[in-house]
Phi, psi and omega in degrees: 000126182296149178290140180269008179293132179296144181282130176287157177286136181267146358283153178224141178245127175255130175206154180284088188303310181294316179299317180298317179298317178298315182293318179295320177296318179296320180299315179294316181298318179298312182298312182296317181297311181293322177298316178298319177300315181298322182280330185271341178280113185291331187279359183277139174281171178300319180296321178293320177299316178298322178294325175297314180297317178298316179297318178299316179295318180295313179298317179296321179297320178298316179295323178295325176297323178294337180270000186287326189303139175198163176232122181245122178252133175223186185302326186264349180161205186231136173250122180256116178253113178254191185305309186236009183215157174228134179225130178262130180235136169285154180305320183295340180283341183265117181272317184205153178245126182237136165218090182272160176305128179091348177292140179284341180193177180287145173241139177252123172277129185253159184295341178273007178090357179264175178233144180235128175287132175247083189294342179294346174240101184223138184278004182330271183253007178219065186302313183298320179295319179297319179296316179297318179295318179296319178296319179296316178295319177299316179297320177297315179299313180298318180294318181290325178294318178298321179298320181288332181270351181274000000 
């Protein structure tokens, strides 16, 4: 039975907004805090200060990678951007969209028999939004699948 969720207008980007906001804030806070420590400690040499700045940049970069995931749906398919990878899928490659109770994020069942994590839709600190996003993506997949079979 097709999902009754209204179809979002394409292109649409799904991402964990609250989680992303927390992570971006944390990245800035980490960088500023470590930078201030480097500048305020009188006993540090220039090389030590530079190592603090490098460490601050490295820690912030790791946090920024955690804020990277998103799922972008457009007319021709879906792009899944996870922490360290990006994968482009045609609509026909996506068989089903799952977000089960206890899942850390959405999973896409693919036509080749594999499953792909779509970390950009995750129920972490915004469960209702993740459920709505998963339903919208599922409705898009069902609508595009029907178009290809018609």
